[in-house]
BAFI-3210 file (N, C-alpha, C; in Angstrom, 3 decimals, decimal comma, padded with zeros to 6 digits):
// residues 170
n [1|2|3|4|5|6|7|8|9|10|11|12|13|14|15|16|17|18|19|20|21|22|23|24|25|26|27|28|29|30|31|32|33|34|35|36|37|38|39|40|41|42|43|44|45|46|47|48|49|50|51|52|53|54|55|56|57|58|59|60|61|62|63|64|65|66|67|68|69|70|71|72|73|74|75|76|77|78|79|80|81|82|83|84|85|86|87|88|89|90|91|92|93|94|95|96|97|98|99|100|101|102|103|104|105|106|107|108|109|110|111|112|113|114|115|116|117|118|119|120|121|122|123|124|125|126|127|128|129|130|131|132|133|134|135|136|137|138|139|140|141|142|143|144|145|146|147|148|149|150|151|152|153|154|155|156|157|158|159|160|161|162|163|164|165|166|167|168|169|170]
n.u [-005,690|-004,969|-005,257|-006,049|-005,051|-007,397|-007,927|-007,354|-009,903|-009,991|-010,359|-010,992|-010,699|-011,452|-009,624|-009,939|-007,609|-005,410|-005,874|-006,528|-006,744|-005,933|-006,794|-006,653|-008,545|-006,823|-005,347|-006,706|-007,174|-008,789|-010,600|-012,199|-013,207|-013,352|-011,978|-010,922|-012,978|-013,591|-015,411|-017,229|-015,836|-014,306|-012,801|-009,698|-006,981|-003,450|-001,377|001,561|003,422|005,652|006,991|006,970|008,664|008,774|006,266|003,201|-000,030|-003,117|-005,820|-009,251|-011,761|-014,388|-015,139|-014,087|-012,956|-011,388|-008,172|-005,444|-002,302|000,487|003,321|006,504|007,234|009,778|011,577|011,612|011,634|013,838|014,096|011,600|009,345|006,877|004,405|002,540|-000,837|-002,577|-005,164|-004,926|-003,046|-004,499|-006,963|-006,047|-004,669|-001,842|001,097|003,808|006,559|007,145|004,717|003,144|002,650|003,480|002,397|002,298|-000,101|000,179|000,153|000,028|000,689|-000,205|002,585|003,775|004,893|005,103|003,248|003,183|001,198|002,014|000,945|-001,263|-000,877|-001,330|-001,993|-001,422|-002,255|-000,391|-000,850|-003,619|-004,685|-006,080|-006,732|-006,236|-006,546|-004,514|-004,660|-002,004|-000,964|-000,154|001,865|004,448|004,117|002,389|-000,587|000,223|003,105|005,832|007,480|010,887|012,952|015,410|018,750|019,859|017,579|016,237|018,075|017,985|015,311|015,378|017,117|015,561|013,369|014,703|015,578|013,162|012,432|014,249|014,756|014,050|016,528|017,013]
n.v [-039,591|-036,357|-034,828|-031,588|-028,942|-026,981|-023,659|-020,687|-018,387|-015,208|-011,692|-008,612|-005,216|-001,712|000,622|003,722|005,103|003,577|002,440|-000,242|-003,425|-006,742|-009,495|-012,435|-014,857|-015,722|-013,486|-011,823|-010,136|-010,459|-008,506|-009,071|-007,512|-005,040|-001,738|000,987|003,709|002,740|000,623|-000,942|-001,958|-004,827|-006,488|-006,617|-005,915|-005,951|-003,566|-002,950|-000,371|000,324|002,736|003,466|002,212|001,930|001,995|000,340|-000,252|-000,643|-001,713|-001,281|-003,620|-003,452|-000,813|000,878|003,379|003,722|003,508|002,668|003,923|002,018|001,260|-000,249|-000,106|-000,348|000,465|003,210|003,771|002,375|001,473|000,693|-000,921|-002,683|-003,806|-006,500|-006,936|-009,461|-010,175|-009,735|-011,612|-013,950|-013,606|-013,415|-015,715|-015,897|-017,475|-017,915|-015,753|-015,575|-016,045|-013,820|-010,349|-006,991|-003,800|-000,222|002,400|005,119|008,682|011,441|014,954|017,646|019,077|018,984|017,248|013,622|011,227|008,411|005,827|004,488|003,622|002,028|-000,474|-002,281|-005,639|-008,732|-012,082|-014,168|-016,751|-017,391|-015,157|-013,211|-010,127|-007,282|-004,030|-003,140|-001,759|-000,816|-001,728|000,236|002,248|004,289|005,362|007,223|007,994|009,578|009,724|011,595|011,044|010,576|012,561|011,718|013,088|013,957|014,318|016,278|018,378|018,830|019,644|022,014|023,562|023,802|025,268|027,610|028,491|029,114|031,292|033,254|036,394|037,107|037,898|040,504]
n.w [-024,635|-023,484|-020,389|-019,887|-017,764|-015,985|-017,028|-015,225|-014,453|-015,873|-015,445|-016,974|-016,351|-016,633|-015,208|-013,561|-012,748|-013,626|-016,115|-018,433|-016,907|-016,229|-014,278|-012,202|-010,256|-008,244|-007,733|-006,078|-003,023|000,054|002,335|004,976|007,083|006,038|005,523|007,599|007,024|004,566|004,815|003,370|001,259|000,113|-001,605|-003,225|-005,475|-006,046|-007,488|-009,260|-010,466|-013,141|-013,040|-010,404|-008,203|-005,436|-004,475|-004,004|-005,299|-003,825|-005,192|-005,253|-006,026|-005,669|-005,770|-008,294|-008,389|-006,204|-004,962|-003,019|-002,067|-001,090|000,963|001,759|005,024|006,199|004,288|004,462|007,159|008,831|011,486|012,264|014,362|014,775|017,072|016,938|017,645|019,556|018,555|015,841|014,979|015,520|014,044|011,434|011,166|011,559|011,516|010,869|010,102|007,384|006,216|005,971|004,975|005,716|005,196|004,715|004,535|002,345|002,138|000,142|-000,250|-002,321|-003,718|-001,271|001,724|001,976|003,719|005,988|007,273|010,069|012,392|011,974|010,208|007,071|007,026|005,557|005,108|003,255|002,370|002,762|001,621|002,936|004,494|006,702|008,180|010,790|013,901|015,895|019,193|022,035|020,899|019,478|017,099|014,500|012,560|010,553|009,744|008,847|005,891|005,586|003,511|001,186|001,306|-001,185|-002,778|-001,324|-001,582|-004,379|-004,613|-003,106|-004,687|-007,004|-006,032|-005,291|-007,781|-008,975|-007,486|-008,154|-009,777|-013,234|-015,526|-017,895]
ca.u [-006,124|-004,270|-006,131|-005,505|-005,413|-008,342|-007,335|-008,041|-010,720|-009,450|-011,287|-010,352|-011,459|-010,856|-009,456|-009,801|-006,251|-004,357|-006,239|-006,975|-006,035|-006,449|-006,412|-007,307|-009,067|-005,693|-004,752|-007,596|-007,010|-010,084|-010,566|-013,542|-013,627|-013,244|-010,899|-011,501|-013,367|-014,009|-015,898|-017,993|-014,928|-013,756|-011,958|-008,644|-005,805|-002,291|-000,788|002,906|003,727|007,083|007,553|006,909|009,171|008,628|004,846|002,223|-001,391|-004,154|-006,950|-010,528|-012,571|-015,776|-015,308|-012,891|-012,380|-010,580|-006,880|-004,639|-000,864|001,100|004,766|007,203|007,657|011,191|012,364|011,671|011,851|014,534|013,943|010,178|009,227|005,472|004,013|001,275|-001,747|-003,011|-006,340|-004,502|-002,425|-005,561|-007,943|-005,402|-003,976|-000,424|001,890|005,221|006,838|007,118|003,334|002,392|003,351|002,986|002,612|001,678|-000,779|000,902|-000,692|000,815|000,027|000,301|003,718|004,226|005,459|004,335|003,142|002,938|000,456|002,733|000,178|-002,253|-000,440|-002,111|-001,354|-002,068|-001,796|-000,106|-001,399|-005,075|-004,998|-006,987|-006,009|-006,948|-005,733|-004,349|-004,149|-001,017|-001,181|000,931|002,850|004,934|003,874|001,141|-001,188|000,813|004,545|006,455|008,505|012,119|013,391|016,870|019,466|020,011|016,275|015,983|018,943|017,436|014,085|015,760|017,643|014,433|012,622|015,528|015,563|011,854|012,347|015,176|014,163|014,543|017,344|016,719]
ca.v [-038,227|-035,626|-033,965|-030,250|-028,281|-025,890|-022,335|-019,833|-017,350|-013,868|-010,589|-007,359|-004,027|-000,434|001,358|005,157|005,589|002,764|001,920|-001,631|-004,329|-008,107|-010,223|-013,719|-015,064|-015,874|-012,169|-011,043|-010,153|-010,192|-007,823|-009,345|-006,458|-003,765|-000,855|002,196|004,666|001,988|-000,626|-001,734|-002,508|-006,087|-007,197|-005,763|-006,471|-005,089|-003,161|-002,364|000,399|000,349|004,047|003,691|000,964|001,861|002,101|-000,611|000,303|-001,596|-001,290|-001,889|-004,196|-003,125|000,575|001,049|004,711|003,721|002,817|003,192|003,671|001,328|001,146|-001,041|000,879|-000,484|001,217|004,602|003,802|001,104|001,036|000,421|-002,124|-002,804|-004,900|-007,018|-007,372|-010,856|-010,394|-009,766|-012,930|-014,959|-013,403|-013,631|-016,999|-015,626|-018,447|-017,718|-014,439|-015,655|-016,250|-012,572|-009,124|-005,815|-002,589|000,962|003,311|006,374|009,810|012,568|016,243|018,332|019,960|018,897|015,973|012,383|010,627|006,981|005,419|003,405|003,197|001,010|-001,053|-003,302|-006,949|-009,710|-013,461|-014,485|-018,068|-017,337|-013,927|-012,440|-009,017|-006,289|-002,951|-003,500|-000,713|-001,354|-001,398|000,974|002,556|005,668|005,736|007,926|007,705|010,492|009,871|012,290|010,201|011,343|012,737|011,562|014,359|014,355|014,795|017,543|019,388|019,141|020,409|023,343|024,275|024,111|026,360|028,813|028,926|029,707|032,555|034,242|037,244|036,832|039,005|040,816]
ca.w [-024,508|-022,438|-019,594|-019,724|-016,517|-016,236|-016,967|-014,253|-015,048|-015,732|-015,637|-017,383|-015,953|-016,996|-013,963|-013,809|-012,482|-014,221|-017,429|-018,516|-016,005|-016,223|-013,069|-011,965|-008,897|-007,325|-007,494|-005,207|-001,572|000,679|003,624|005,510|008,002|005,338|005,977|008,174|005,998|003,371|005,406|002,406|000,247|000,621|-002,569|-003,753|-006,128|-005,859|-008,764|-009,188|-011,665|-013,453|-012,714|-008,958|-007,655|-003,977|-004,131|-004,512|-005,228|-003,451|-006,007|-004,898|-007,098|-005,339|-006,218|-009,119|-008,220|-004,980|-004,962|-001,917|-002,209|000,043|000,891|002,760|006,017|006,529|003,305|004,884|008,608|009,099|012,881|012,522|015,190|015,169|017,977|016,415|018,704|019,492|017,718|014,432|014,750|015,506|012,977|010,135|011,251|011,306|012,258|010,578|009,515|005,917|005,773|005,833|004,618|006,402|004,398|005,312|003,617|002,129|001,763|-000,338|-000,339|-003,519|-003,478|000,121|002,148|001,914|005,042|006,038|008,464|010,749|013,564|011,594|008,937|006,376|007,197|004,681|005,130|001,858|002,034|002,670|000,881|003,789|005,088|007,497|008,713|012,192|014,788|016,826|020,595|022,699|019,878|019,354|015,713|014,236|011,251|009,567|009,962|007,727|005,277|005,417|002,131|001,085|001,203|-002,592|-003,244|-000,627|-002,199|-005,703|-004,404|-002,643|-005,852|-007,890|-005,403|-005,373|-009,187|-009,232|-006,765|-008,722|-010,823|-014,579|-016,061|-019,305]
c.u [-005,429|-005,278|-005,454|-005,945|-006,395|-007,629|-008,106|-008,788|-010,060|-010,536|-010,473|-011,270|-010,708|-010,820|-009,220|-008,361|-005,197|-004,669|-006,669|-006,095|-006,722|-005,914|-007,175|-007,786|-007,949|-005,017|-005,544|-007,241|-008,342|-009,857|-011,953|-014,084|-013,618|-012,013|-011,544|-011,750|-013,864|-014,557|-016,606|-017,105|-014,222|-012,721|-010,987|-007,638|-004,668|-001,658|000,569|003,169|005,235|007,735|007,565|007,359|009,047|007,179|004,068|000,868|-002,359|-005,449|-008,212|-011,198|-014,049|-016,126|-014,035|-012,262|-011,461|-009,326|-006,017|-003,165|-000,308|002,611|005,300|007,738|009,148|012,099|012,588|011,998|012,522|014,369|012,485|010,060|007,788|005,246|002,609|000,376|-002,229|-004,188|-005,958|-003,882|-003,490|-006,484|-007,350|-004,642|-002,500|000,422|003,385|005,417|006,764|005,705|002,573|003,301|002,682|003,380|001,893|001,055|000,015|-000,096|000,219|-000,008|000,609|001,409|004,282|004,768|004,513|004,390|002,878|002,239|001,162|001,975|-000,817|-001,867|-001,462|-001,333|-002,139|-001,417|-001,625|-000,637|-002,905|-005,563|-006,067|-006,164|-006,887|-005,980|-005,714|-003,833|-003,208|-001,337|000,053|002,075|003,249|004,685|002,523|000,596|-000,596|002,279|005,144|007,584|009,760|012,531|014,911|017,538|019,577|018,704|015,968|016,814|018,416|016,157|014,396|016,302|016,514|013,606|013,399|015,528|014,244|011,744|013,249|014,470|014,810|015,284|016,997|017,979]
c.v [-037,585|-034,740|-032,621|-029,683|-027,156|-024,547|-021,493|-018,735|-016,005|-012,851|-009,369|-006,203|-002,786|000,418|002,833|005,665|004,858|002,228|000,463|-002,538|-005,694|-008,816|-011,532|-013,827|-015,134|-014,545|-011,340|-011,257|-009,734|-009,580|-007,978|-008,255|-005,088|-003,011|000,379|003,251|004,016|000,625|-001,527|-002,363|-003,735|-006,733|-006,240|-006,584|-005,481|-004,844|-002,526|-001,661|000,422|001,644|004,340|002,426|000,839|001,921|000,970|000,059|-000,814|-001,083|-002,031|-002,445|-003,915|-001,697|000,927|002,432|004,796|002,875|003,473|002,898|003,063|001,295|000,251|-000,069|000,822|000,191|002,654|004,766|002,487|000,580|000,751|-000,916|-002,272|-003,999|-005,336|-007,484|-008,806|-011,099|-010,470|-011,110|-014,026|-014,806|-013,641|-014,954|-016,839|-016,545|-018,214|-016,372|-014,471|-015,846|-014,947|-011,423|-007,979|-004,602|-001,426|001,834|004,610|007,446|010,958|013,834|016,972|019,326|019,893|017,523|014,792|011,754|009,136|006,660|004,222|002,884|002,085|000,426|-002,035|-004,609|-007,959|-011,076|-013,880|-015,850|-018,020|-016,155|-013,092|-011,334|-008,153|-005,189|-003,131|-002,308|-001,345|-000,902|-000,693|001,259|004,022|006,198|006,436|007,502|008,584|010,757|010,475|011,415|011,038|011,387|012,558|012,909|014,841|014,916|016,148|018,668|019,802|019,971|021,839|024,184|024,683|025,264|027,668|029,365|029,601|031,081|033,643|035,069|036,937|038,070|039,228|041,069]
c.w [-023,314|-021,716|-019,387|-018,377|-016,820|-016,108|-015,958|-015,003|-014,823|-016,034|-016,053|-017,012|-016,428|-015,737|-014,248|-013,677|-013,316|-015,616|-017,342|-017,653|-016,037|-014,985|-012,989|-010,533|-007,865|-006,998|-006,481|-003,734|-000,968|002,056|004,246|006,428|007,330|005,819|006,601|007,080|004,720|003,801|004,411|001,339|000,812|-000,300|-003,246|-004,558|-005,876|-007,215|-008,496|-010,512|-011,886|-013,005|-011,211|-008,238|-006,142|-003,526|-004,788|-004,393|-004,888|-004,084|-005,593|-006,146|-006,872|-005,750|-006,976|-009,004|-006,993|-005,171|-003,890|-002,153|-000,928|-000,152|001,986|003,812|006,331|005,497|003,763|006,364|009,020|010,526|013,263|013,254|015,683|016,086|017,565|017,556|018,477|018,572|016,238|014,094|014,642|014,295|011,590|010,073|010,884|012,174|012,093|009,879|007,987|005,354|005,540|005,412|005,357|005,553|005,068|004,227|003,564|001,702|001,356|-000,342|-001,544|-003,171|-002,078|000,447|001,906|003,302|004,921|007,354|009,086|011,959|013,233|010,223|008,355|006,511|006,371|004,860|003,669|001,427|001,823|001,841|001,602|004,452|005,957|007,893|010,218|013,003|015,817|018,241|021,139|021,728|019,910|017,947|015,574|012,876|010,169|009,901|008,697|007,176|005,062|003,943|002,095|000,816|-000,243|-003,144|-002,611|-001,245|-003,574|-005,585|-003,976|-003,802|-006,795|-007,330|-005,495|-006,791|-009,534|-008,595|-007,348|-009,784|-012,180|-015,072|-017,500|-020,059]
res [x|x|x|x|x|x|x|x|x|x|x|x|x|x|x|x|x|x|x|x|x|x|x|x|x|x|x|x|x|x|x|x|x|x|x|x|x|x|x|x|x|x|x|x|x|x|x|x|x|x|x|x|x|x|x|x|x|x|x|x|x|x|x|x|x|x|x|x|x|x|x|x|x|x|x|x|x|x|x|x|x|x|x|x|x|x|x|x|x|x|x|x|x|x|x|x|x|x|x|x|x|x|x|x|x|x|x|x|x|x|x|x|x|x|x|x|x|x|x|x|x|x|x|x|x|x|x|x|x|x|x|x|x|x|x|x|x|x|x|x|x|x|x|x|x|x|x|x|x|x|x|x|x|x|x|x|x|x|x|x|x|x|x|x|x|x|x|x|x|x]
***
């Protein structure tokens, strides 16, 4: 008789923003300290949409209406140099750089710029799957750093605005 490995339990939920989503226990990230403004939310999964290759969504499993967009700060701010406070290294048991990931919460405004919180990044220990939002000590970064728009995108946006402003000829 062959001993089969136990299959991990999966759960399927209907998410207001993303539709049906199936995840396993190994996909859950736990935030024991909650997040500022969402202290009661502790369990999250990360969702990557095919149409948004630079954004990850941290979806709450405790309140399905909450999903936070996250991004790799170095994609937008190549000189980003966060100084991790000691309490974060200890509380998350961060020993090696490859053991954790650091992401920043993104906030968009309708028709306006998108901002990134570089002052308090989300740090997750990839081995233990424990995370927390970590306020950096002595930093020049803010909670609303304006994400630079690539020149090609800015030019296309300017052309679109100019086209909207032109009067229609009869």
